[in-house]
LOMIZA-381232 format. One record per residue (C-alpha): z, x, y; residue in three letters. Coordinates in nm, 2 decimals. Each point is the difference from the previous one (the first is absolute). Layout:
residues N
     c3     c1     c2 res
      Z      X      Y ALA
...
end
This chain:
residues 335
     c3     c1     c2 res
  -0.01   0.00   0.00 MET
  -0.08   0.14   0.35 TYR
   0.26   0.10   0.21 ASP
  -0.06   0.02   0.36 PRO
   0.28   0.21   0.10 THR
  -0.12   0.30  -0.24 LEU
  -0.30  -0.01   0.21 ASN
   0.21   0.09   0.33 LEU
   0.19   0.21  -0.19 VAL
  -0.23   0.23  -0.09 ARG
  -0.25   0.01   0.29 HIS
   0.21  -0.09   0.31 VAL
   0.18   0.32   0.15 SER
   0.32   0.02   0.23 LEU
  -0.21   0.16   0.22 ARG
  -0.23  -0.30   0.02 GLN
   0.25  -0.23   0.05 LEU
   0.19   0.24   0.30 GLN
  -0.33  -0.01   0.16 VAL
  -0.02  -0.41  -0.02 PHE
   0.37  -0.01   0.10 GLU
  -0.08   0.20   0.34 ALA
  -0.31  -0.20   0.05 ILE
   0.15  -0.30  -0.04 ALA
   0.27   0.06   0.25 ARG
  -0.19   0.19   0.25 LEU
  -0.29  -0.25   0.00 GLY
  -0.23   0.29   0.05 SER
  -0.18   0.25  -0.26 PHE
   0.01   0.28   0.27 THR
   0.36  -0.06   0.05 LYS
   0.08   0.06  -0.35 ALA
  -0.22   0.28  -0.02 ALA
   0.21   0.22   0.25 ASP
   0.31  -0.13  -0.10 GLU
  -0.06   0.11  -0.35 LEU
  -0.19   0.30   0.11 TYR
  -0.30  -0.09  -0.17 LEU
  -0.36  -0.03   0.12 THR
  -0.13  -0.35   0.06 GLN
  -0.28   0.02  -0.31 PRO
   0.30   0.10  -0.22 THR
   0.17  -0.31   0.10 VAL
  -0.30  -0.20  -0.01 SER
  -0.09   0.11  -0.41 THR
   0.36  -0.06  -0.11 GLN
   0.00  -0.35   0.14 ILE
  -0.36  -0.03  -0.14 LYS
   0.15   0.08  -0.34 ARG
   0.28  -0.19   0.01 LEU
  -0.20  -0.31   0.09 THR
  -0.23   0.08  -0.27 GLU
   0.32  -0.02  -0.25 VAL
   0.16  -0.31   0.15 ILE
  -0.37  -0.20   0.02 GLY
   0.10  -0.17   0.31 LEU
  -0.08   0.12   0.37 PRO
   0.38   0.13   0.14 LEU
  -0.12   0.00   0.38 PHE
  -0.24  -0.16   0.23 GLU
  -0.12   0.15   0.35 GLN
   0.03  -0.23   0.28 ILE
  -0.08   0.24   0.34 GLY
   0.19   0.33  -0.03 ARG
   0.22  -0.14  -0.18 ARG
   0.05  -0.07  -0.42 VAL
   0.21  -0.28  -0.14 TYR
   0.11  -0.07  -0.35 LEU
  -0.15  -0.22  -0.21 THR
   0.19  -0.23  -0.25 ASP
   0.00   0.24  -0.29 ALA
   0.07   0.31   0.29 GLY
   0.37  -0.24   0.10 ARG
   0.07   0.00  -0.37 GLU
  -0.08   0.35  -0.05 LEU
   0.19   0.08   0.28 GLU
   0.33  -0.17  -0.13 THR
  -0.06   0.18  -0.34 VAL
  -0.03   0.35   0.17 VAL
   0.31  -0.07   0.24 LYS
   0.21  -0.11  -0.31 GLU
  -0.13   0.32  -0.17 MET
   0.06   0.25   0.22 PHE
   0.34  -0.12   0.09 GLY
   0.10   0.03  -0.33 VAL
  -0.13   0.34  -0.03 LEU
   0.15   0.09   0.34 ASP
   0.35  -0.12  -0.14 ARG
  -0.08   0.23  -0.34 PHE
  -0.05   0.31   0.24 GLU
   0.33  -0.08   0.21 MET
   0.19  -0.01  -0.34 LYS
  -0.16   0.32  -0.18 VAL
   0.09   0.20   0.36 SER
   0.39  -0.16  -0.01 ASP
   0.03   0.15  -0.36 LEU
  -0.15   0.31   0.12 LYS
   0.25  -0.01   0.30 GLY
  -0.10   0.25   0.24 LEU
  -0.12   0.29  -0.19 LYS
  -0.35  -0.17  -0.03 GLN
  -0.13  -0.32   0.20 GLY
  -0.21  -0.14   0.26 TYR
   0.02  -0.09   0.35 LEU
  -0.30  -0.22   0.18 LYS
   0.10   0.06   0.40 LEU
  -0.20  -0.19   0.28 CYS
   0.04   0.05   0.35 VAL
  -0.13  -0.09   0.37 ILE
  -0.22   0.30   0.13 THR
   0.25   0.11   0.26 THR
   0.23   0.11  -0.30 ALA
  -0.23   0.26  -0.16 LYS
   0.17   0.21   0.25 TYR
   0.30   0.00  -0.19 PHE
  -0.06  -0.15  -0.34 ALA
  -0.18   0.29  -0.16 PRO
   0.28   0.25   0.08 GLU
   0.29  -0.24  -0.12 VAL
  -0.21  -0.09  -0.33 LEU
  -0.02   0.36  -0.05 GLY
   0.37   0.07   0.02 ARG
   0.12  -0.30  -0.22 PHE
  -0.28   0.16  -0.24 CYS
   0.17   0.35   0.01 GLN
   0.32  -0.15  -0.11 ARG
  -0.15  -0.22  -0.25 HIS
  -0.27   0.23  -0.15 ALA
  -0.11  -0.23  -0.28 GLY
  -0.10  -0.31   0.23 VAL
  -0.34  -0.06   0.09 ASP
  -0.13  -0.18   0.33 VAL
  -0.27  -0.17   0.19 SER
   0.00  -0.06   0.37 LEU
  -0.23  -0.27   0.16 LYS
  -0.02   0.04   0.37 VAL
  -0.17  -0.29   0.22 THR
   0.10  -0.27   0.27 ASN
   0.23  -0.23   0.03 ARG
  -0.19  -0.30  -0.10 ASP
  -0.13   0.17  -0.31 SER
   0.34   0.12  -0.11 VAL
   0.13  -0.35   0.00 ILE
  -0.28  -0.12  -0.15 GLU
   0.08   0.23  -0.30 ARG
   0.34  -0.12   0.02 LEU
  -0.05  -0.32  -0.01 THR
  -0.19   0.09  -0.35 THR
   0.23   0.18  -0.13 ASN
  -0.24   0.31  -0.02 LYS
   0.30   0.29   0.03 ASP
   0.32   0.08  -0.05 ASP
   0.12   0.05   0.35 LEU
  -0.15  -0.01   0.38 TYR
   0.10   0.17   0.29 ILE
  -0.04  -0.22   0.29 LEU
   0.11   0.01   0.43 GLY
   0.11  -0.34   0.00 GLN
   0.08  -0.27  -0.19 VAL
  -0.29  -0.28   0.01 PRO
   0.05  -0.31   0.20 ASP
  -0.18  -0.21  -0.26 ARG
   0.19  -0.16  -0.28 GLU
  -0.02   0.26  -0.28 LEU
   0.23  -0.01  -0.29 GLU
   0.10   0.40   0.03 LEU
   0.31   0.20   0.05 ALA
   0.01   0.30   0.23 ALA
   0.24   0.26   0.06 HIS
   0.01   0.24   0.31 ALA
   0.01   0.37  -0.01 PHE
  -0.09   0.17   0.26 ALA
  -0.07  -0.05   0.39 PRO
  -0.37  -0.05   0.11 ASN
  -0.01   0.01   0.39 PRO
  -0.31  -0.07   0.19 LEU
  -0.06   0.20   0.35 TYR
  -0.28  -0.03   0.28 VAL
  -0.19   0.31  -0.04 ILE
  -0.22   0.23   0.25 ALA
  -0.11   0.28   0.07 HIS
   0.20   0.25   0.13 ARG
  -0.23   0.03   0.34 ASP
   0.00  -0.40   0.02 HIS
   0.12  -0.12   0.35 PRO
   0.30  -0.20  -0.15 LEU
   0.11   0.28  -0.21 ALA
   0.24   0.10   0.29 LYS
   0.09  -0.30   0.08 GLU
   0.33  -0.21  -0.11 ARG
   0.09  -0.37  -0.07 ASN
  -0.36  -0.08   0.03 ILE
  -0.06  -0.38  -0.01 PRO
  -0.26  -0.18  -0.30 VAL
  -0.17  -0.15   0.30 SER
  -0.10   0.35   0.09 ARG
  -0.04   0.12  -0.31 LEU
  -0.26  -0.31   0.01 ALA
  -0.22   0.19   0.30 GLU
  -0.08   0.32  -0.28 GLU
  -0.26   0.01  -0.26 TYR
   0.14  -0.12  -0.35 PHE
  -0.08   0.12  -0.30 ILE
   0.05  -0.28  -0.27 MET
   0.06   0.00  -0.38 ARG
  -0.21  -0.22  -0.22 GLU
   0.08  -0.36  -0.08 PRO
   0.19  -0.04  -0.31 GLY
   0.21   0.27   0.12 SER
   0.39  -0.05   0.08 GLY
   0.03   0.22   0.27 ILE
  -0.28  -0.18   0.19 ARG
   0.20  -0.30  -0.03 ASP
   0.32   0.13   0.14 TRP
  -0.19   0.13   0.28 VAL
  -0.18  -0.35   0.14 LEU
   0.34  -0.11  -0.04 LYS
   0.15   0.24   0.24 ILE
  -0.25  -0.05   0.23 PHE
  -0.01  -0.41   0.00 GLU
   0.39   0.08   0.04 ASP
  -0.10   0.18   0.30 GLY
  -0.23  -0.26   0.20 ASN
  -0.27   0.25  -0.07 ALA
  -0.30   0.09  -0.22 LYS
  -0.13   0.31  -0.12 PRO
  -0.32   0.19   0.14 ARG
  -0.13   0.06  -0.36 VAL
  -0.25   0.25   0.03 ARG
  -0.06   0.07  -0.38 MET
   0.10  -0.12  -0.33 GLU
   0.08   0.24  -0.25 LEU
   0.10  -0.02  -0.39 GLY
   0.23   0.30  -0.07 SER
   0.25   0.17   0.19 ASN
  -0.18   0.35  -0.02 GLU
  -0.27  -0.15   0.19 ALA
   0.24  -0.15   0.28 ILE
   0.15   0.33  -0.01 LYS
  -0.33   0.19   0.07 HIS
  -0.08  -0.27   0.26 ALA
   0.29   0.08   0.23 ILE
  -0.09   0.35  -0.10 TYR
  -0.30  -0.04   0.21 GLY
   0.17  -0.20   0.26 GLN
  -0.13  -0.33  -0.08 LEU
   0.26  -0.23   0.04 GLY
   0.39  -0.05  -0.10 VAL
   0.10  -0.15  -0.33 SER
   0.33  -0.06  -0.21 VAL
   0.07   0.14  -0.25 LEU
   0.29   0.06  -0.30 SER
   0.15   0.28   0.06 LEU
  -0.06   0.12  -0.36 HIS
  -0.35   0.04   0.05 THR
   0.11   0.29   0.28 LEU
   0.21   0.21  -0.25 ALA
  -0.26   0.28  -0.06 GLN
  -0.08   0.05   0.34 GLU
   0.05   0.36   0.14 SER
   0.30   0.12   0.29 GLN
  -0.38   0.07   0.19 HIS
  -0.12  -0.42  -0.08 THR
  -0.20  -0.14   0.29 GLN
   0.18  -0.33  -0.09 LEU
   0.28  -0.14   0.23 ARG
   0.23  -0.31  -0.06 ILE
  -0.03  -0.21   0.33 LEU
   0.36  -0.18   0.13 ASP
  -0.11  -0.37   0.00 VAL
   0.24  -0.29   0.04 GLN
   0.06  -0.20  -0.33 GLY
  -0.09   0.31  -0.21 PHE
   0.05   0.20  -0.27 PRO
  -0.07  -0.35  -0.23 ILE
   0.30   0.06  -0.21 GLU
  -0.14  -0.07  -0.34 ARG
   0.09   0.11  -0.35 GLU
  -0.18   0.09  -0.32 TRP
   0.09  -0.29  -0.28 TYR
  -0.05   0.09  -0.38 VAL
  -0.12  -0.36  -0.17 ALA
  -0.11  -0.13  -0.33 HIS
  -0.04  -0.37  -0.14 ALA
   0.28  -0.19   0.05 LYS
   0.15  -0.06  -0.42 GLY
  -0.24   0.28  -0.11 LYS
   0.20   0.20  -0.26 GLU
   0.02   0.37   0.14 LEU
  -0.08   0.28  -0.24 SER
   0.24   0.30   0.00 VAL
  -0.21   0.24   0.15 VAL
  -0.05  -0.28   0.30 ALA
   0.37  -0.07   0.05 ARG
   0.08   0.38   0.00 ALA
  -0.30   0.03   0.28 PHE
   0.17  -0.25   0.20 MET
   0.31   0.20  -0.01 ALA
  -0.17   0.30   0.10 PHE
  -0.14  -0.14   0.31 LEU
   0.36  -0.06   0.10 ASP
   0.03   0.36  -0.01 GLU
  -0.28   0.08   0.18 GLU
   0.11  -0.23   0.25 GLY
   0.18   0.29   0.15 SER
  -0.28   0.24  -0.01 HIS
  -0.26  -0.20   0.14 LEU
   0.29  -0.05   0.33 ARG
   0.03   0.35   0.04 LYS
  -0.39   0.05   0.01 GLN
  -0.01  -0.27   0.29 LEU
   0.23   0.14   0.21 ASP
  -0.19   0.34   0.00 LYS
  -0.32  -0.19   0.05 THR
   0.15  -0.16   0.28 TYR
   0.14   0.30   0.15 ALA
  -0.33   0.17  -0.02 ARG
  -0.21  -0.28   0.16 LEU
   0.25  -0.06   0.31 THR
   0.13   0.36   0.11 ARG
  -0.16  -0.05   0.32 ASP
   0.25  -0.25   0.09 TRP
   0.27   0.11   0.22 GLU
   0.32  -0.13  -0.11 GLY
  -0.11  -0.16  -0.30 ASN
   0.28  -0.19  -0.16 GLY
  -0.18  -0.18  -0.24 LYS
  -0.05   0.28  -0.23 GLY
   0.29  -0.16  -0.24 ALA
  -0.15  -0.37   0.02 ALA
  -0.16   0.01  -0.34 ILE
   0.32   0.12  -0.19 ASN
   0.20  -0.25   0.22 ALA
  -0.23  -0.29  -0.04 ALA
  -0.01  -0.01  -0.38 SER
end
C-alpha cells in the first residue's frame, strides 16, 4: 500500500523546508536568500524540488510579494511544529552537555555591533566549548526575528512599545549624544536649545532605526523640526558624513568608543541630551532558555561595569575642549 509520508521522508530535505519557512515568513524569495546566505537561483531550485514532491503549488505571486497557497499554509503549520520540536531537542542536548559544549544564537541591533562581538569573545574564552552565531540587523528586523523565535537571545536599545510577549532585562547604559565636527560653530557653545540645533543641517538614520524615533521625539517636544540633509543606513556612514562637515547627528556613545585621542568628533552640549537609554537583553516570554543562554545573560550583567568604564573614557575624549566639564561622571551616575 502506498504511503505518501515515505515519499516526503525520502525526497524532502530539511534545507528545502528551511528555505520554504523563510519565504513564507518574509514573503519574498530575495529576502529569504539574503537571510539564509544563499543565491536566489538556489532558493528557487529548492522550492521547485519541494513543490514537485508535494505535487501542489506552495506559493502564488501577486505583484512583488509571494503568498502561500492552501497547500502552502498547511505545510507552514507542519514546518513550524517540526522546527519547534528540533529546537527543543537541541536545547535539551545543550543542557545535558552543560557549558562544556553548546550553541548560542544571538541577534542584535546595528549599534550593538560596537561591543557585542567583544563581549561574545570574552564569553567564549570563559566557555571554550560553546559555539556562537551573531546576526546584526536593524531594530525592525530584530523584532521580527524575536516574534518568530529565530534566535536564543536579542540585544535591543529599547523595549518595543508595541504589545509583544517578551521578557527584557537591562544590563548596561546606552546614552545618545548630539555629535558634530570639532570645527563646527556649535562645538564651542553650551546649553544649546533644540530650536537652535534645528537651524543646522542634520544627518538622520533610516526609517526603522530606534535612534531615529528618539531624535524625532526630542525635536517634536522642543516644537522644532530637524533640517534633514541626508538619511544614512549605518552609524559608520553618519560618522564619515560628520568628518566631512556635512552636518550634525545623534549617535550612541558606544559607536564612538574606537575614536582616538585625535578624533575630529565632538559632543555638543544640547538641552535634553544625553538621551538616557539602556541596553536590554530579551527573549520571547515563556521561552525555555538553554544553559548557555542563561549563562550569557548572567555574563552580560558582569560586562555592564566594563561597558560603563569604556563610556566614561569615550565621553572624556569627546568633551576634552569643554571648560569646567562637570558632566564626565554623568554616565555612571545616571546608570
